[in-house]
Each structure stands twice: as C-alpha cells, then as structure tokens.
C-alpha positions in Angstrom: 0.0 0.0 0.0 1.5 3.3 -1.0 1.7 6.4 1.2 -1.2 8.2 -0.5 -3.6 5.2 0.1 -2.5 5.1 3.8 -3.3 8.8 4.2 -6.7 8.4 2.5 -7.5 5.5 4.9 -6.4 7.6 7.9 -8.5 10.6 6.9 -11.6 8.3 6.2 -11.2 6.7 9.7 -11.0 10.1 11.4 -14.1 11.3 9.5 -16.0 8.2 10.6 -14.9 8.6 14.2 -16.1 12.3 14.3 -19.4 11.4 12.7 -20.0 8.6 15.3 -19.1 11.0 18.1 -21.8 13.5 17.3 -24.6 12.1 15.2 -27.8 13.9 14.4 -30.9 11.9 15.3 -32.9 10.6 12.5 -36.7 10.7 12.5 -37.0 7.2 14.0 -34.3 7.7 16.6 -35.8 11.0 17.7 -38.8 9.2 19.2 -36.4 6.8 20.9 -34.4 9.6 22.4 -37.5 11.3 23.7 -38.3 8.1 25.6 -34.9 7.7 27.1 -34.6 11.4 27.9 -38.1 12.6 28.7 -38.9 16.3 29.1 -35.2 17.1 29.0 -34.1 20.7 29.7 -30.4 21.6 29.7 -28.7 24.9 30.7 -25.1 25.9 30.8 -23.7 28.2 33.4 -20.3 29.7 34.1 -19.8 31.3 37.5 -17.1 34.0 37.7 -15.5 35.3 40.8 -12.8 38.1 40.8 -10.4 38.8 43.6 -7.5 41.3 43.8 -3.9 39.9 43.7 -2.2 41.0 46.9 0.2 44.0 46.5 -1.3 45.0 43.2 -3.9 47.7 42.4 -4.7 46.3 38.9 -3.9 42.5 38.8 -6.9 40.3 39.4 -7.5 36.6 39.9 -10.6 35.2 38.0 -12.0 31.9 39.0 -14.4 30.3 36.5 -16.8 27.5 37.5 -18.5 25.7 34.6 -21.7 23.9 35.3 -24.6 22.2 33.5 -28.1 22.0 34.9 -30.1 19.1 33.7 -33.8 18.6 34.3 -35.9 15.6 33.1 -39.4 14.2 33.9 -39.6 13.6 37.6 -41.6 10.4 37.3 -39.7 8.7 34.5 -36.2 7.2 34.2 -33.4 9.0 32.2 -30.7 7.1 30.5 -27.0 7.8 31.0 -25.4 10.6 29.0 -22.1 12.5 28.7 -21.2 16.2 28.5 -18.3 18.2 27.1 -17.6 21.7 28.3 -14.9 24.1 26.9 -13.9 27.5 28.3 -12.5 30.2 26.0 -10.3 33.0 27.4 -9.1 36.3 26.0 -5.6 37.7 26.3 -6.0 41.2 27.9 -2.9 43.0 26.6 -3.7 42.1 23.0 -7.2 43.6 23.5 -6.3 46.8 25.3 -2.9 47.6 23.9 -3.3 46.6 20.3 -7.1 46.4 19.8 -6.9 42.7 18.8 -8.8 39.9 20.2 -6.7 36.8 20.9 -8.6 33.9 22.2 -7.6 30.4 23.2 -9.2 27.2 24.4 -8.5 27.3 28.1 -10.1 24.0 29.2 -11.9 21.0 27.7 -13.5 18.4 29.9 -15.9 15.5 29.3 -17.9 13.9 32.1 -20.2 11.0 32.3 -23.8 11.6 33.6 -25.3 8.5 35.3 -28.7 7.2 34.5 -31.4 7.8 37.1 -34.6 5.7 37.8 -36.6 8.9 38.1 -35.6 12.2 36.6 -34.9 15.3 38.6 -33.0 18.6 38.6 -29.2 17.7 38.6 -26.1 19.8 38.5 -23.0 18.6 36.7 -19.9 20.6 37.8 -16.7 20.7 35.8 -13.2 21.6 37.0 -12.8 25.3 38.0 -10.2 27.4 36.2 -8.3 30.3 37.8 -6.4 32.9 35.8 -4.6 36.2 36.5 -5.1 39.3 34.4 -4.6 43.0 34.3 -8.0 44.7 34.9 -6.9 48.1 33.5 -8.6 48.5 30.2 -6.0 50.8 28.6 -2.7 50.7 26.8 -0.9 50.1 30.1 -2.4 46.5 30.3 0.4 44.0 31.0 -1.7 40.9 30.0 -3.2 37.8 31.4 -6.4 35.9 30.5 -10.0 36.5 31.4 -13.2 34.5 30.6 -14.8 35.2 27.2 -17.0 32.2 26.0 -18.1 28.7 26.6 -18.9 25.8 24.2 -20.8 22.8 25.5 -22.7 19.7 24.4 -24.6 16.8 26.0 -24.6 13.4 24.2 -27.0 10.5 24.5 -25.6 7.0 25.5 -25.3 6.2 21.8 -23.4 9.5 21.1 -26.2 11.4 19.4 -26.5 15.1 20.2 -29.0 15.9 22.9 -28.0 19.5 23.3 -25.4 22.0 22.0 -24.9 25.5 23.3 -22.4 28.4 23.1 -22.5 32.0 24.1 -20.2 33.0 21.2 -22.6 34.8 18.8 -20.3 34.3 15.8 -19.9 30.6 16.4 -23.6 30.1 17.0 -24.5 31.8 13.7 -21.8 29.8 11.8 -23.0 26.5 13.1 -26.6 27.2 12.1 -25.5 26.7 8.5 -22.6 24.2 9.3 -24.1 21.9 12.1 -21.7 19.1 11.2 -18.8 21.2 12.4 -20.0 21.1 16.0 -17.8 18.1 16.7 -14.8 19.9 15.3 -15.1 22.7 17.8 -15.9 20.4 20.7 -12.7 18.5 19.9 -10.5 21.5 20.3 -7.7 21.1 22.9 -6.5 23.5 25.6 -3.9 26.0 24.2 -5.4 26.0 20.7 -6.2 29.4 19.1 -9.9 30.1 18.8 -10.9 32.5 16.0 -14.3 34.0 15.4 -13.8 35.3 11.8 -15.5 32.3 10.3 -15.7 32.0 6.5 
C-alpha cells in the first residue's frame, strides 16, 4: 500500500470517528431519544469570581466554575449521558494595547452523567479554572487571561447530540449553517487558538 492510500485511509477513519461521536438523530431515533430522555431541559452556566492579587492595584484573579443544569421528567427514568464543556479565554494586553482579540481554548473536559430511575434537577460541575489578568482597560495593560466564551454539548448514551450551546454569537451563527462542524469545535484542545472570523 503506498503512502497516498495510507493517508486516504487515515482521513476516512478520522471522519467516521467524528461522525459517530456527534450524530444527528434521524426521525425514528428522535422518538427513541424522547423516551430515554423525557422532558429534557439543559442549561449551561459559568460562574465568575474576581479577587485582587495581593500587593497590586490592577492585577486580578478570576475563578471560573463551569456547570450544566439538567432537568428531566420527575416520574420517568433518564438514560446515562455525557457532557463536554470548553472554556475560551481572552488575552488582555492584545485587546487593550493593540485592539486585537486573541482567544484560546483554556479548558476542555468530558464527564459521564449517570442514568437515574426517576428524573430530577441535577447539577454537573466541571473543574474550575483560575487565571490572572490586568484589569486596567487601557494601553498600560500587561496581560493575562479572562473569561470570554463557553462551548458545551450533551450526548446520549449512543453518542447522538441531545443539546449544543455556546454564548459566542459568531460561532452560533456559523454552526446554524454548518451543524456538522460542532464536533470539530468540541474536539479543540487547551492551548489551541480560537478565532471568530468564520468564512
């Protein structure tokens, strides 16, 4: 097998893996999902707490606490699921010194959500992130990272999308016409650059 055929095989395998990891439910499976996840309501939250860094009048510590609230029918069982949550942060000196927005993926975490015999309101908490940043919004800003966006999704036990949500307006608009790319963004790793000038 030549090198070209090997690469074609690798690319095809990656494509199949991504499609399996975030399938769209068909008409038949939609009814099945509704039975396994009755009256499902999902909401993402990111708590933010700022505290001054000792000995500085401008440096702050920001602690971000990602969380998903899940509600399902109180009298019916809910199948197991999983959730992925990404935090995006902004570099402050790029913004306030140069007028440029430099964003990175700060965290990415996937958690399992156990099945329950009767649904209820549940909270799924992800690892908190703490960063330091210069709070002065002028050309004297020395940098650091502060919270900007989140990207999250909840998957059924067969990896179909149950819910996708982001508070990034540009990404939300872009994915309305490119829904298959949700998996790509959910697969981004910490440290990767996140750009909002989608084309």
